[in-house]
Residue frames relative to the residue before (quaternion, step in Angstrom):
aa qw qx qy qz dx dy dz
M 1.0000 0.0000 0.0000 0.0000 0.00 0.00 0.00
A 0.4938 -0.6447 0.4796 0.3326 3.68 -0.92 0.74
E 0.4566 -0.6899 0.5099 0.2359 3.55 -1.16 0.76
F 0.0854 0.7596 -0.6430 0.0485 3.56 -1.09 0.59
S 0.0705 0.7667 -0.6355 0.0571 3.54 -1.14 0.77
T 0.2230 -0.7173 0.6424 0.1517 3.46 -1.33 0.42
S 0.0189 0.7551 -0.6501 -0.0820 3.54 -1.32 0.30
T 0.2054 -0.8052 0.5413 0.1285 3.55 -1.01 0.53
K 0.1595 -0.7635 0.6231 0.0590 3.51 -1.29 0.63
D 0.3251 -0.7055 0.5862 0.2300 3.67 -0.95 0.74
A 0.0393 -0.7747 0.6311 -0.0082 3.60 -0.93 0.99
G 0.7233 -0.3090 0.1591 0.5967 3.58 0.72 1.23
D 0.8282 -0.1363 0.1029 0.5337 3.59 -0.78 -0.92
I 0.6731 0.5020 -0.2779 0.4666 3.63 1.21 -0.31
N 0.2548 -0.7295 0.6173 0.1481 3.54 -1.24 0.72
V 0.1518 -0.7685 0.6081 0.1285 3.63 -0.95 0.70
I 0.1738 -0.7578 0.6201 0.1052 3.59 -0.86 0.94
Y 0.1748 -0.7776 0.5934 0.1129 3.56 -0.81 0.94
L 0.1665 -0.7826 0.5920 0.0966 3.63 -0.77 0.90
K 0.0044 -0.7853 0.6182 -0.0322 3.53 -1.00 0.87
G 0.8086 0.3088 -0.2493 0.4343 3.53 -1.00 1.00
Y 0.7248 -0.4055 0.3404 0.4409 3.56 -1.09 -0.83
L 0.0856 -0.8030 0.5862 0.0649 3.58 -0.63 0.97
D 0.1795 0.7927 -0.5499 0.1923 3.56 -0.34 1.27
A 0.7788 -0.3435 0.2287 0.4724 3.61 -1.20 -0.19
H 0.6694 0.4736 -0.3210 0.4740 3.57 1.05 -0.58
T 0.7663 0.3834 -0.1909 0.4789 3.60 0.95 -0.71
A 0.4749 0.6964 -0.4458 0.3013 3.71 1.21 -0.26
P 0.5741 0.5893 -0.4131 0.3906 3.63 0.94 -0.60
V 0.5995 0.5429 -0.3716 0.4558 3.62 0.96 -0.75
L 0.6948 0.4233 -0.3165 0.4877 3.75 0.74 -0.69
E 0.5796 0.5774 -0.3766 0.4346 3.67 1.05 -0.68
N 0.6654 0.5289 -0.2688 0.4530 3.51 1.00 -1.04
T 0.6355 0.5387 -0.3168 0.4534 3.54 1.05 -0.79
F 0.6622 0.4754 -0.2781 0.5081 3.55 1.03 -0.98
S 0.6241 0.5295 -0.3573 0.4500 3.65 0.88 -0.67
D 0.6939 0.4921 -0.3076 0.4263 3.49 0.83 -0.99
L 0.6091 0.5551 -0.3327 0.4584 3.62 1.11 -0.70
I 0.6760 0.5015 -0.2608 0.4729 3.55 0.96 -1.14
E 0.6366 0.5143 -0.3450 0.4595 3.61 1.00 -0.61
K 0.7005 0.4108 -0.2517 0.5265 3.55 1.17 -0.54
S 0.4727 -0.7077 0.4067 0.3321 3.58 1.25 0.38
R 0.4296 0.6687 -0.5001 0.3439 3.58 1.09 0.88
Y 0.0706 -0.8674 0.4911 -0.0384 3.55 -0.27 1.32
S 0.6281 0.4747 -0.3214 0.5262 3.64 1.23 -0.26
I 0.0498 0.8262 -0.5396 0.1544 3.54 -0.15 1.40
V 0.0908 -0.7113 0.6947 0.0568 3.56 -1.10 0.87
V 0.1428 -0.7510 0.6395 0.0818 3.50 -0.96 0.94
N 0.1941 -0.7753 0.5995 0.0420 3.56 -0.75 1.23
F 0.2180 -0.8176 0.5328 0.0122 3.50 -0.60 1.42
G 0.2845 0.8262 -0.4561 0.1686 3.53 1.44 0.07
E 0.8109 0.2357 -0.1260 0.5206 3.67 0.89 -0.77
L 0.4131 0.6462 -0.4995 0.4028 3.62 1.18 0.61
A 0.2549 -0.7806 0.5652 0.0795 3.39 -0.86 1.15
Y 0.8295 -0.0155 0.0194 0.5580 3.54 1.02 -0.58
I 0.0274 -0.7676 0.6386 0.0478 3.73 -1.04 0.48
S 0.2529 -0.7779 0.5655 0.1049 3.44 -1.14 0.99
S 0.6770 -0.4564 0.2833 0.5031 3.68 -0.93 -0.02
A 0.5641 0.5591 -0.3801 0.4741 3.62 1.17 -0.60
G 0.6707 0.5157 -0.3239 0.4234 3.56 0.81 -0.78
L 0.5999 0.5463 -0.2952 0.5046 3.51 1.31 -0.96
G 0.6448 0.5482 -0.3404 0.4097 3.63 0.90 -0.88
V 0.5850 0.5721 -0.4060 0.4070 3.66 1.02 -0.61
F 0.6456 0.5253 -0.3325 0.4435 3.59 0.90 -0.84
M 0.6552 0.5010 -0.2914 0.4844 3.60 1.03 -0.92
A 0.6478 0.5489 -0.3227 0.4183 3.65 1.00 -0.67
F 0.8052 0.3227 -0.1627 0.4702 3.53 0.99 -0.58
I 0.4958 0.7004 -0.3980 0.3243 3.60 1.21 -0.31
E 0.6582 0.4999 -0.3308 0.4554 3.61 0.88 -0.78
K 0.6475 0.5119 -0.3319 0.4567 3.60 0.86 -0.83
I 0.6547 0.5100 -0.2852 0.4795 3.61 0.93 -0.99
R 0.7062 0.4493 -0.2786 0.4710 3.65 0.82 -0.83
E 0.6072 0.5148 -0.3776 0.4729 3.61 1.10 -0.52
N 0.7208 0.3946 -0.2570 0.5086 3.62 1.15 -0.23
N 0.5485 -0.6744 0.3056 0.3887 3.52 1.27 0.78
G 0.4842 0.6450 -0.4310 0.4046 3.56 1.16 0.75
D 0.1390 -0.7779 0.5988 0.1306 3.64 -1.25 -0.23
I 0.2466 -0.7048 0.6270 0.2222 3.48 -1.22 0.27
K 0.1329 -0.7794 0.6122 0.0102 3.48 -0.91 1.24
L 0.2728 -0.7977 0.5222 0.1287 3.54 -0.89 0.92
A 0.0029 -0.8309 0.5553 -0.0354 3.65 -0.91 0.92
G 0.8421 0.3063 -0.1757 0.4077 3.44 -1.31 0.37
M 0.3345 0.7624 -0.5017 0.2350 3.60 0.97 0.62
S 0.4586 -0.6220 0.5572 0.3040 3.41 -1.23 0.73
D 0.6758 -0.5023 0.3511 0.4096 3.55 -1.19 0.39
K 0.5956 0.5726 -0.3160 0.4664 3.58 1.16 -0.98
V 0.7046 0.4338 -0.2734 0.4905 3.65 0.62 -1.07
Y 0.6535 0.5354 -0.3255 0.4247 3.62 0.83 -0.83
N 0.6481 0.5162 -0.3148 0.4630 3.55 0.94 -0.79
I 0.5738 0.5664 -0.3459 0.4798 3.61 1.09 -0.55
F 0.6979 0.4666 -0.2519 0.4814 3.53 0.82 -1.11
D 0.6619 0.5092 -0.2925 0.4659 3.55 1.01 -0.95
L 0.6162 0.5568 -0.3406 0.4408 3.66 0.90 -0.81
L 0.7470 0.3608 -0.1955 0.5231 3.66 0.99 -0.83
G 0.6067 -0.6303 0.3578 0.3266 3.68 1.04 0.40
F 0.3170 0.7806 -0.4869 0.2306 3.60 1.18 0.24
P 0.6302 0.5644 -0.3745 0.3794 3.65 0.86 -0.59
L 0.5873 0.5487 -0.3538 0.4784 3.48 1.39 -0.29
L 0.7312 0.4470 -0.2306 0.4609 3.50 1.06 -0.68
Y 0.7748 0.2551 -0.0573 0.5756 3.60 1.10 -0.92
E 0.3634 -0.6839 0.5679 0.2789 3.42 -1.24 0.50
I 0.2090 -0.7957 0.5671 0.0397 3.57 -0.73 1.07
F 0.0732 -0.8249 0.5606 0.0036 3.57 -0.64 1.11
K 0.5718 -0.5808 0.4488 0.3664 3.57 -1.15 0.41
S 0.8247 0.0714 -0.0219 0.5606 3.57 0.87 -0.86
E 0.6612 -0.4802 0.4252 0.3892 3.53 -1.37 0.48
E 0.6304 0.5589 -0.3193 0.4340 3.65 0.86 -0.84
D 0.6931 0.4652 -0.3042 0.4590 3.50 0.83 -0.94
A 0.6397 0.5479 -0.3131 0.4388 3.61 1.06 -0.71
I 0.6204 0.5116 -0.3046 0.5104 3.52 1.16 -0.86
K 0.6238 0.5596 -0.3235 0.4393 3.61 0.92 -0.85
K 0.6177 0.5554 -0.3091 0.4631 3.54 1.04 -0.92
F 0.6495 0.4869 -0.3032 0.4992 3.57 0.89 -0.96
D 0.6497 0.5175 -0.3261 0.4514 3.64 0.84 -0.83
E 0.6616 0.5269 -0.3085 0.4353 3.57 1.01 -0.82
I 0.6077 0.5520 -0.3075 0.4810 3.51 1.16 -0.99
K 0.6790 0.5090 -0.3024 0.4341 3.50 0.80 -1.04
K 0.6043 0.5673 -0.3189 0.4598 3.71 1.01 -0.78
L 0.6993 0.4949 -0.2544 0.4488 3.53 0.99 -1.12
E 0.6619 0.5054 -0.3193 0.4523 3.54 1.13 -0.68
K 0.6040 0.5715 -0.3807 0.4045 3.69 1.16 -0.43
């Protein structure tokens, strides 16, 4: 079975989820648990770093759709960063750039959250 793991980092009010390996129907529950844990802690500003993700299936994409509404209802968002061209093409093909902001780097995604927070003050 293909390996997959997540790790998280707190960056102030923002949480970063790092994806590694192959995200498919067998491994999607790992990411679901990561999102659920953050939501339980009322952590709704999330950057997902795809830098070490080798593959994503439709089941993996479905995890993002399963949680985005709950997160946005709580004035949060999921921003995506660091995708390889191969992974980006899958997201693009399914229209995800219309639903999610996608950034070249984790730092750019975090900056965007910071800019939004400044505008809200």
